[in-house]
C-alpha positions in Angstrom: -33.1 -17.4 -4.7 -30.2 -16.0 -3.0 -27.7 -13.3 -3.8 -24.4 -14.9 -3.5 -21.8 -12.1 -2.3 -17.8 -12.1 -2.2 -17.6 -9.2 0.6 -13.2 -8.8 0.0 -11.2 -6.3 2.8 -8.0 -5.4 1.0 -4.7 -5.9 2.3 -1.3 -6.6 1.9 -0.8 -8.5 5.1 -4.8 -9.6 6.1 -7.0 -9.8 3.5 -10.4 -10.8 4.8 -12.6 -12.6 2.3 -16.7 -13.5 3.2 -19.0 -14.7 1.7 -22.6 -14.7 2.1 -26.2 -15.7 0.8 -28.5 -12.9 0.5 -32.3 -13.7 0.0 -35.1 -11.6 -1.3 -36.6 -10.8 2.2 -33.1 -9.9 3.5 -32.1 -12.5 5.5 -28.3 -13.4 5.0 -26.4 -16.9 5.7 -22.6 -17.2 6.6 -21.0 -19.7 3.5 -17.5 -19.0 4.3 -15.6 -16.4 5.9 -11.5 -16.4 6.5 -8.3 -14.2 5.8 -5.6 -14.9 2.9 -2.6 -13.4 5.1 0.4 -13.2 3.7 3.9 -12.3 5.2 5.7 -8.4 5.1 9.6 -9.9 4.2 7.8 -11.8 1.8 8.7 -9.6 -2.0 5.6 -7.6 -2.8 5.4 -9.3 -6.1 4.8 -13.0 -4.4 3.0 -11.2 -1.9 0.0 -9.7 -4.6 0.8 -13.4 -6.1 -0.6 -14.7 -3.2 -3.8 -12.4 -2.5 -4.4 -13.5 -5.8 -4.7 -17.3 -5.8 -6.3 -17.3 -2.4 -8.5 -15.5 -3.9 -9.2 -17.3 -6.7 -9.8 -20.0 -4.7 -12.1 -18.9 -3.5 -14.3 -17.7 -6.0 -13.4 -21.2 -7.8 -15.1 -22.8 -5.2 -18.0 -20.8 -4.0 -19.2 -19.3 -7.0 -20.0 -16.3 -6.0 -22.7 -13.7 -8.2 -21.8 -10.6 -7.2 -17.9 -9.3 -5.4 -18.0 -6.0 -3.1 -14.8 -4.8 -2.3 -14.3 -1.7 0.1 -13.3 1.5 -1.6 -10.0 2.4 -0.7 -10.0 6.0 0.9 -6.5 8.3 1.4 -4.9 8.0 4.4 -2.5 9.5 6.5 0.0 6.5 6.2 0.7 6.4 2.2 2.0 2.7 2.6 -1.1 1.7 4.6 -2.8 3.4 1.1 -0.5 1.6 -1.3 -0.6 -1.7 0.2 -4.3 -1.8 0.0 -4.8 -0.1 -3.6 -2.4 -3.0 -4.7 -4.5 -5.8 -3.0 -7.8 -4.1 -4.5 -6.6 -4.4 -7.9 -5.3 -7.7 -7.7 -9.1 -8.5 -6.0 -10.3 -6.4 -9.1 -8.5 -8.6 -11.8 -9.7 -11.7 -10.1 -13.3 -10.5 -10.5 -13.3 -9.3 -13.7 -11.5 -12.3 -15.4 -14.6 -14.4 -14.0 -17.3 -11.7 -15.9 -18.3 -10.3 -12.1 -18.5 -6.4 -11.9 -17.3 -6.0 -8.9 -19.1 -3.0 -6.2 -17.2 -0.4 -4.2 -18.6 0.0 -0.6 -17.0 3.3 1.7 -16.3 2.1 5.1 -18.4 4.5 6.3 -21.3 3.2 4.1 -20.6 -0.1 5.2 -20.6 0.6 8.5 -24.1 3.1 8.6 -25.5 -0.1 6.5 -24.7 -3.0 9.3 -25.1 -0.7 12.4 -27.1 2.6 11.3 -23.8 4.3 12.0 -22.0 5.4 9.7 -19.2 6.1 12.6 -19.4 3.1 14.1 -16.3 1.2 15.7 -14.7 -2.2 14.6 -16.5 -3.7 17.8 -19.9 -2.4 17.4 -19.8 -3.5 13.4 -18.5 -7.4 14.5 -21.0 -7.7 17.1 -23.7 -6.7 14.0 -22.0 -8.8 11.9 -22.1 -11.7 14.4 -26.3 -11.1 14.8 -27.4 -10.6 11.2 -25.4 -13.7 10.3 -26.5 -15.6 13.7 -23.7 -16.3 14.8 -22.2 -17.5 18.7 -19.0 -15.3 18.4 -17.8 -12.2 16.2 -15.8 -13.7 13.0 -12.1 -12.8 14.1 -9.7 -11.1 13.0 -11.4 -7.8 11.9 -11.0 -8.3 8.6 -12.8 -11.1 8.0 -15.9 -9.4 9.7 -15.7 -6.4 7.7 -15.3 -8.6 4.6 -18.8 -10.0 5.7 -20.0 -6.2 6.4 -18.8 -5.2 3.0 -21.0 -8.6 1.8 -23.6 -7.8 3.6 -23.7 -4.4 2.4 -24.1 -5.4 -1.2 -26.4 -8.0 -0.5 -28.6 -5.2 0.5 -28.3 -2.6 -1.7 -28.6 -5.3 -4.6 -31.1 -6.8 -3.0 -34.8 -5.8 -3.9 -37.1 -3.9 -1.0 -37.9 -6.6 1.4 -42.2 -7.0 0.7 -44.5 -5.5 3.4 -44.5 -7.4 6.3 -40.8 -8.3 5.5 -39.0 -7.7 8.9 -35.9 -5.3 8.7 -33.0 -4.5 10.8 -33.1 -1.6 12.9 -29.7 -0.7 10.6 -31.3 -1.7 7.0 -33.8 0.8 8.1 -31.5 3.5 8.9 -29.5 2.8 6.0 -32.6 2.7 3.8 -33.9 6.3 5.2 -30.6 8.1 4.4 -30.1 6.4 1.5 -33.7 8.2 0.7 -32.5 11.7 2.5 -29.5 11.6 -0.1 -31.6 11.5 -3.1 -33.3 14.3 -1.9 -36.9 12.2 -1.3 -36.5 13.2 2.7 
């Protein structure tokens, strides 16, 4: 049975949302991808309300079993960090109101999961998301591809290790090896 994961790339202007089904064989399938947009001239509380309403609609329509969110990290631009944190709070509230736990994933963790390299650029992440999901084009804008990458990462982390003979992608193998090294298991 597949695990349905909603991935969220939080932002005030563009909040990426992506839903994938991840099977026990770690094969991911696209269910939905989109971006919730809010104009910068709109009052902050109205922007947050729009994001919350959009997330609620996606949660109600697709009924994910898990939610994954990009962990807010310190950047040089305080304004960007604040907007991202505020959008993250709305996403956390939307998930919690439905009894869903949220997995938080750092950008480097997501990059490592889908590309095998924690410093991959957005082009590489988008290309691998398209490849993993067997899409003919990279989801646009980058916020949408990032949301799918977050969902894939969470699904792979939450699903069991593939059985012998099940094919892991090179990115999955590299990520699993990095996790093992980080845990001291060489």
